[in-house]
Every structure is written in C-alpha cells, then in structure tokens.
C-alpha positions as CSV (number, residue, x, y, z in Angstrom):
1,M,-4.3,-23.6,16.2
2,D,-5.0,-26.1,18.2
3,N,-7.4,-27.4,21.4
4,E,-5.0,-28.3,24.2
5,G,-4.6,-26.1,26.9
6,L,-7.2,-24.0,26.0
7,E,-7.4,-22.5,29.2
8,K,-4.1,-21.3,29.2
9,L,-5.0,-18.9,25.9
10,N,-4.6,-15.6,25.4
11,I,-6.0,-13.9,22.8
12,L,-5.6,-10.2,22.3
13,I,-8.4,-8.5,19.6
14,V,-6.9,-4.9,17.9
15,K,-10.3,-3.4,16.8
16,L,-9.7,0.9,17.5
17,S,-11.8,2.8,15.6
18,A,-14.9,3.7,14.9
19,I,-18.0,3.1,15.8
20,G,-19.2,1.0,13.0
21,D,-16.0,-0.5,12.2
22,V,-16.0,-2.4,16.7
23,I,-19.8,-2.7,15.5
24,H,-18.9,-5.3,12.5
25,T,-16.1,-7.1,14.7
26,L,-18.7,-8.1,17.2
27,P,-19.4,-10.7,15.5
28,S,-16.0,-12.2,15.4
29,L,-15.5,-11.7,19.1
30,A,-18.5,-14.2,19.7
31,A,-16.9,-16.8,17.2
32,L,-13.4,-16.4,19.1
33,R,-15.5,-16.8,22.4
34,K,-17.2,-19.9,20.8
35,L,-14.3,-21.3,19.1
36,Y,-11.8,-21.1,22.6
37,P,-14.4,-20.5,25.6
38,D,-11.3,-20.7,28.1
39,A,-9.3,-18.4,26.5
40,H,-9.0,-15.0,28.1
41,I,-9.3,-12.1,25.6
42,T,-8.4,-8.8,25.4
43,W,-9.7,-6.0,23.4
44,V,-7.6,-2.8,22.2
45,I,-10.1,0.5,21.6
46,E,-9.7,3.8,21.7
47,E,-11.9,5.9,24.3
48,D,-14.7,7.2,21.6
49,S,-15.7,3.9,20.7
50,S,-14.9,2.2,24.0
51,D,-19.1,2.5,25.5
52,I,-19.9,0.2,23.0
53,I,-18.1,-2.8,24.1
54,E,-18.4,-2.0,27.9
55,G,-19.4,-5.4,29.6
56,H,-19.9,-7.4,27.1
57,P,-20.0,-11.2,28.1
58,C,-17.5,-12.4,25.6
59,L,-14.6,-9.8,26.7
60,D,-12.4,-10.5,29.5
61,R,-10.7,-6.9,29.6
62,I,-10.5,-4.0,27.9
63,I,-7.4,-1.5,26.9
64,I,-7.9,1.9,26.1
65,S,-5.6,3.6,24.1
66,R,-6.0,7.6,24.4
67,R,-4.4,7.9,20.7
68,K,-5.9,11.3,19.9
69,S,-6.0,13.1,23.6
70,W,-2.3,11.9,23.5
71,L,-1.4,13.5,19.9
72,K,-2.8,16.4,21.0
73,N,-1.3,16.5,25.0
74,L,2.3,16.0,23.2
75,K,2.0,19.4,21.4
76,R,1.5,21.2,24.6
77,L,5.0,21.8,26.5
78,H,3.0,21.7,30.1
79,E,1.6,18.1,29.8
80,V,4.1,16.5,27.6
81,R,6.0,14.4,30.5
82,K,2.0,13.6,31.8
83,T,1.2,12.1,28.2
84,I,4.7,10.2,28.4
85,G,3.7,8.4,31.4
86,E,0.4,7.6,30.4
87,I,1.8,6.3,26.8
88,K,4.3,3.9,29.3
89,S,1.2,2.8,31.3
90,F,-1.0,1.8,28.4
91,V,2.3,0.1,26.7
92,A,2.9,-1.7,30.4
93,T,-0.6,-2.6,30.6
94,L,-0.5,-3.7,26.9
95,R,2.4,-6.2,27.4
96,D,1.9,-7.1,31.3
97,R,0.2,-10.9,29.7
98,R,2.4,-13.1,27.0
99,Y,-0.6,-13.3,24.4
100,D,-0.6,-16.5,22.7
101,L,-2.8,-14.9,19.2
102,V,-3.1,-11.7,18.5
103,V,-5.7,-10.2,15.7
104,D,-5.3,-6.7,14.2
105,F,-8.8,-6.0,12.6
106,H,-7.7,-3.0,11.6
107,G,-5.1,-3.3,9.1
108,L,-3.8,0.6,9.5
109,L,-0.4,1.5,10.9
110,K,-1.7,2.7,14.5
111,S,-2.9,-0.7,14.7
112,S,-0.2,-2.7,13.6
113,L,2.2,-0.5,15.9
114,I,-0.2,-2.0,18.8
115,V,0.4,-5.4,17.2
116,L,4.1,-5.1,17.4
117,L,4.2,-3.8,21.1
118,S,2.0,-6.3,22.5
119,G,4.9,-9.0,21.5
120,G,2.6,-11.7,21.1
121,R,3.2,-15.0,19.8
122,R,1.2,-15.5,16.9
123,K,0.1,-12.3,15.1
124,L,-2.9,-12.6,12.3
125,G,-4.5,-10.4,10.4
126,Y,-5.2,-9.6,6.3
127,D,-2.5,-9.2,3.8
128,S,-2.6,-6.0,2.8
129,M,0.6,-3.4,2.8
130,Q,-2.2,-0.5,3.6
131,E,0.0,1.8,5.3
132,L,2.5,-0.6,5.9
133,S,0.3,-2.6,8.6
134,G,1.5,-6.1,7.2
135,L,5.2,-5.7,7.9
136,F,4.5,-7.2,11.7
137,L,2.8,-10.0,10.8
138,S,3.3,-13.3,11.0
139,E,0.1,-15.2,9.8
140,K,-1.9,-12.9,7.0
141,I,-5.7,-13.9,5.1
142,Y,-6.7,-12.8,2.2
143,E,-9.2,-9.5,2.8
144,D,-11.6,-10.0,0.1
145,M,-13.0,-6.3,-0.2
146,D,-15.8,-7.3,-2.2
147,K,-17.8,-8.4,0.5
148,H,-19.5,-7.0,3.6
149,A,-16.8,-5.6,6.6
150,V,-18.9,-7.9,9.6
151,D,-18.1,-11.0,6.8
152,R,-15.0,-9.8,5.7
153,Y,-13.9,-9.7,9.4
154,L,-15.3,-13.3,10.4
155,D,-12.9,-14.8,7.8
156,I,-10.2,-14.6,10.4
157,P,-12.2,-16.5,13.1
158,R,-12.8,-18.8,9.9
159,H,-9.7,-19.1,9.1
160,L,-8.8,-20.4,12.8
161,G,-11.5,-22.9,12.7
162,A,-14.6,-21.9,13.6
163,D,-17.9,-22.6,12.2
164,I,-20.1,-19.7,12.0
165,E,-23.9,-20.2,11.2
166,K,-24.9,-16.9,12.3
167,P,-23.4,-14.1,12.9
168,E,-24.1,-12.6,16.5
169,F,-24.6,-9.0,17.7
170,T,-23.9,-8.6,21.6
171,I,-24.7,-5.1,23.2
172,H,-24.7,-4.9,26.8
173,I,-27.0,-2.6,27.8
174,G,-27.6,-1.6,31.7
175,E,-30.1,-0.9,33.9
176,K,-28.5,2.6,33.9
177,N,-28.9,3.0,30.1
178,R,-32.4,2.0,30.5
179,N,-33.4,4.1,33.5
180,R,-31.4,7.4,31.6
181,V,-33.5,6.8,28.1
182,D,-36.4,6.3,29.8
183,N,-36.6,9.4,31.5
184,L,-35.3,11.7,28.5
185,L,-38.2,10.3,26.8
186,K,-40.3,11.4,29.4
187,E,-39.2,14.5,29.6
188,S,-39.6,14.7,25.7
189,G,-43.0,13.7,26.1
190,I,-42.7,10.5,24.1
191,S,-44.2,7.4,25.3
192,V,-43.1,3.7,24.7
193,E,-46.1,2.7,24.0
194,A,-47.2,5.0,20.9
195,P,-45.1,4.7,18.1
196,F,-42.1,6.6,17.3
197,V,-39.2,6.5,14.5
198,S,-35.4,7.8,15.4
199,V,-34.2,9.9,12.8
200,N,-30.1,10.1,12.6
201,P,-29.2,13.1,9.9
202,V,-25.5,13.2,10.7
203,A,-22.3,12.0,9.5
204,F,-18.4,13.0,9.4
205,W,-18.3,13.2,5.6
206,G,-20.3,16.3,4.1
207,T,-21.1,13.8,1.1
208,K,-22.8,11.5,3.0
209,L,-25.1,14.2,4.4
210,W,-28.7,15.1,3.2
211,E,-30.7,18.2,2.6
212,D,-31.5,19.1,5.9
213,G,-34.8,20.8,4.2
214,K,-35.5,17.2,2.6
215,F,-35.0,16.2,6.5
216,A,-38.0,18.2,7.8
217,R,-40.5,17.5,4.7
218,L,-39.9,14.1,5.4
219,C,-40.8,14.2,9.3
220,D,-43.8,16.4,8.6
221,R,-44.9,13.6,6.5
222,I,-44.2,11.0,9.1
223,T,-45.8,13.0,12.0
224,R,-49.3,13.8,9.8
225,E,-49.4,11.0,7.6
226,L,-48.1,7.7,10.0
227,K,-49.2,9.5,13.2
228,M,-45.9,8.5,14.4
229,K,-43.7,10.9,16.8
230,V,-40.2,11.9,15.5
231,I,-36.9,11.7,17.9
232,F,-33.9,13.6,16.3
233,T,-30.3,12.0,17.6
234,G,-27.3,12.5,16.6
235,G,-23.6,13.7,17.6
236,R,-22.7,16.3,20.2
237,D,-23.0,19.3,17.2
238,R,-26.4,19.4,17.4
239,K,-26.6,22.6,14.7
240,T,-27.3,20.3,11.7
241,V,-30.4,18.7,14.3
242,E,-31.8,22.0,15.2
243,R,-31.2,23.3,11.4
244,I,-33.8,20.7,10.4
245,R,-36.4,21.3,13.6
246,S,-36.4,24.9,12.7
247,L,-37.8,24.0,9.2
248,M,-40.7,21.6,10.5
249,N,-43.9,22.1,10.9
250,F,-44.6,19.5,13.4
251,P,-42.7,19.2,17.2
252,S,-40.1,16.6,17.7
253,A,-37.8,15.2,20.5
254,D,-34.4,15.9,20.3
255,L,-31.9,13.7,22.1
256,A,-28.9,14.4,20.1
257,G,-25.7,14.6,21.9
258,R,-27.7,13.1,25.0
259,T,-27.1,9.7,24.6
260,T,-24.2,7.4,25.4
261,L,-23.6,4.8,22.4
262,K,-25.5,2.0,24.6
263,D,-28.1,4.4,25.4
264,L,-28.6,4.6,21.0
265,A,-28.6,1.2,21.5
266,Y,-31.7,1.0,23.4
267,L,-33.4,4.0,22.3
268,Y,-32.8,2.3,18.9
269,E,-34.9,-1.0,20.3
270,L,-37.4,0.9,21.7
271,S,-38.1,2.2,17.7
272,N,-40.6,1.1,15.5
273,I,-37.7,2.1,12.6
274,I,-34.5,4.3,12.2
275,I,-34.3,6.6,9.3
276,T,-30.3,7.4,8.9
277,T,-27.2,8.5,7.0
278,D,-24.9,6.5,6.4
279,S,-23.0,6.5,10.0
280,G,-21.9,4.8,13.5
281,P,-25.8,5.0,14.4
282,M,-27.3,2.9,11.4
283,H,-24.7,0.2,12.3
284,V,-25.7,0.9,16.2
285,S,-29.4,0.2,14.6
286,A,-29.0,-2.9,12.3
287,A,-26.9,-4.1,15.2
288,V,-29.8,-3.9,18.1
289,G,-32.3,-5.2,15.2
290,T,-34.4,-2.4,14.2
291,P,-35.9,-1.9,10.6
292,T,-33.4,0.9,9.1
293,V,-34.0,3.2,6.0
294,A,-30.4,4.1,5.4
295,L,-29.3,6.7,2.8
296,F,-26.3,5.9,0.8
297,G,-24.5,8.2,-1.6
298,P,-20.7,8.0,-1.8
299,T,-20.3,4.9,-0.2
300,D,-21.2,1.2,-1.2
301,P,-23.8,-0.6,0.8
302,A,-22.6,-3.8,0.0
303,R,-19.4,-3.3,1.9
304,T,-20.9,-1.0,4.9
305,G,-24.1,-0.9,5.1
306,P,-26.7,-1.8,7.6
307,Y,-26.3,-5.8,7.5
308,G,-28.9,-8.3,8.5
309,E,-32.1,-8.9,7.1
310,G,-35.3,-6.0,7.4
311,H,-33.3,-3.2,6.3
312,T,-33.7,-0.6,3.3
313,V,-31.0,1.1,1.9
314,V,-32.2,3.9,-0.5
315,R,-29.9,5.3,-3.1
316,R,-29.1,6.5,-6.5
317,D,-27.7,4.4,-9.1
318,L,-25.2,6.8,-10.8
319,P,-22.2,6.0,-12.8
320,C,-19.7,7.8,-10.4
321,S,-21.1,6.1,-7.3
322,P,-19.3,4.7,-5.4
323,C,-16.6,7.3,-5.4
324,F,-15.8,7.0,-1.7
325,L,-15.1,10.5,-2.3
326,K,-15.6,13.0,1.1
327,K,-15.9,16.0,-1.0
328,C,-17.3,16.7,-3.9
329,K,-19.2,19.7,-5.7
330,T,-22.2,18.3,-6.8
331,K,-22.8,15.5,-4.1
332,K,-25.7,14.7,-6.8
333,C,-25.7,11.0,-5.7
334,M,-27.8,12.6,-2.0
335,K,-29.1,15.5,-3.7
336,G,-31.0,12.8,-6.3
337,I,-32.5,11.2,-3.6
338,S,-36.2,12.6,-3.0
339,V,-38.5,12.7,0.0
340,D,-40.9,10.7,-2.0
341,N,-38.2,7.8,-2.0
342,V,-37.5,7.8,1.5
343,F,-41.0,7.9,2.4
344,G,-41.6,5.0,0.4
345,A,-39.1,3.4,1.9
346,I,-40.4,3.5,5.6
347,K,-44.2,3.0,4.9
348,E,-42.7,-0.1,2.9
349,Q,-40.6,-1.3,5.9
350,L,-43.6,-0.9,8.2
351,R,-46.0,-2.7,5.8
352,K,-43.7,-5.5,6.1
353,K,-43.7,-5.6,10.2
354,G,-47.2,-5.4,10.4
355,D,-47.9,-2.1,11.4
356,R,-50.8,0.4,10.7
357,F,-50.7,4.0,11.7
358,D,-54.1,4.5,10.1
C-alpha cells in the first residue's frame, strides 16, 4: 500500500477475543499507527475483552460485537426481535465507513464473517483455511506457527512495510482505575510501600490448573520466608481462590473478581512479581512489564508464554507436552511442578531485580 493520501486511509482491525490474544495484537496496532500516522483505525472486538483497548491512543474507534449475548438471546423467543435489531445496528455501524484495509488477526469463521460484512477493499490475513477463514480474504501471508503469537501477528504490519524494532504494549490506565485499585488495596490492608506478590491461580482449561494445596503452601512460604504479602486475583468464579486461602496458615488478600482488566493491569504494575497459570492475566502481567513466573503444562510457552525479557516459565519437560488438550486423566505435566520449583523461580526473579527481603 503506497503512502499517498494517508489522511483518507481507513483501517479495520478484527481481533475479537480472548484477553491474551488481544494483548498479543497491541504491538501490531502500534506498528500500524506508526506506518499510517494519519489513518483512521477501527477495532472490532467482543465485549468481554473490550476494556483492555478502551482509550488506546492509537485507536480512533472501537466497535463491540456482542456475539455471545446475541447467540444466547436468539434462543429466547421474547428476545429475538430485539436481538436481530442489535445485530442489524452492529452491521450498519460496521459498514458506515469505507475501509481501505481490513486486517483479520483472528483467522476463524466468526472473524471472517466480519471481514466479509465490512465490505473492505483490501482484506488481509493468514494463508489458512481454519474454519474456512481464508475464503473472504483478498490477500494472504504465511502464518508461522513456530513463532510467538506476538511476532506472528507482527508479520502482518511487516508485510505492509512496517519497520519494527521493539514491540510496544500500551494499555491506557485511567485515574479511575488507579483510584479503584488504591482503595481496594487500602481496604485489604495492603500498602504499596511494602512488597507484595500477586497470584493468579485460575485458568479456563482444567489442564492448566495447579493443585490448590500447592498454591497454598507456596503462598505461605512467600509470606513466611520472603516477608511479602500475597494478593490473589482471578475471574468472577472465586471458588478456587477461596479454597486455596482456606488451606493457608498465613493471611492474604482476595481481589479475585473485583477488578476490571485495566484495574488488573495497574495492580500488576504495582506488584513486585506475578505468579500465574497460563491465562489472560499472565499476558496482562507481561504487557505491563512486571516479572512473571508462569506455570505451563499442556501449552507451548514458545508460542504463547509471557512475552519479553524478565519472565520465567516453570514446566515439566515431558514427551507428551505440549499436547494442547483441555482434558487429561493424569494432568502429570502440571502435577509434576513442585512448590520448590516455583519458589526457586520466584527467589531467582527477585535476586535479578535486586530485591532483598531478609
């Protein structure tokens, strides 16, 4: 695409979910903005992940797809008419601008339908037929699945001519996010002047979970031996955190389900270190640059691990891993990770930072 008439260029990014995938796309957004500084850039995203890009300085507009809600409501007779109206409104908004370039970072049927509906002139994505996603593209590039997702996505702006020295992760954290987190910490008896660790023990896949008892013993050791307070984070389902805390001998703070994604980003900025499963919060932590100790089992950290320097992946090197299975009878890859393994990684991270908690 030539550099003439950039003030007229309209770009549509399609990356709908999940949290980690959206965060992995942020450097590509920054690269597109640098390549086309005067362009109007729109991002279509699903509602659950939209908070992370709200207020982003590189974006002109966000269009939210409520696909999950629409699919649920279409099954309810009394909601059908209203839902169809909402879908029509979404499509009208999607088509109210003539897009010169539509970029499908998602590569699934749900994203390819949006690419089709957008009516964009140049439709760029990966050379893949996963869920028939490549049917509606006018231009395709090779998708190197051996790369980390961040670098894989950056191949698209590179294809367009972008010169990328260092990936940029920008999350716009507002004053309301800071105030809310500061108040939550105060209510929990946590001072930002004292060192604390944030722990995310939850994940969507059961195969990514570590044992509750091991998390409890780990957090007790952090409190007892490192003299650091422990703050739990997580999603709306707080049962996992409640079970872990019930097994602990030392007090901890529970902010699970009480933060937005941007709140979480600010909390992780304040943390000395993050201990987490392979999950969306892990990518939030890496994006804000806080040293992260990530527990990996069925997935591949080379492709979706915490991106950047200063992070540690703890995993068992087993012949069957990574298997990418959401169900497993043995879960031996996660069960094989010991408390000593993780605690040792934490101490090493703190040593590299120069933190001392004797």
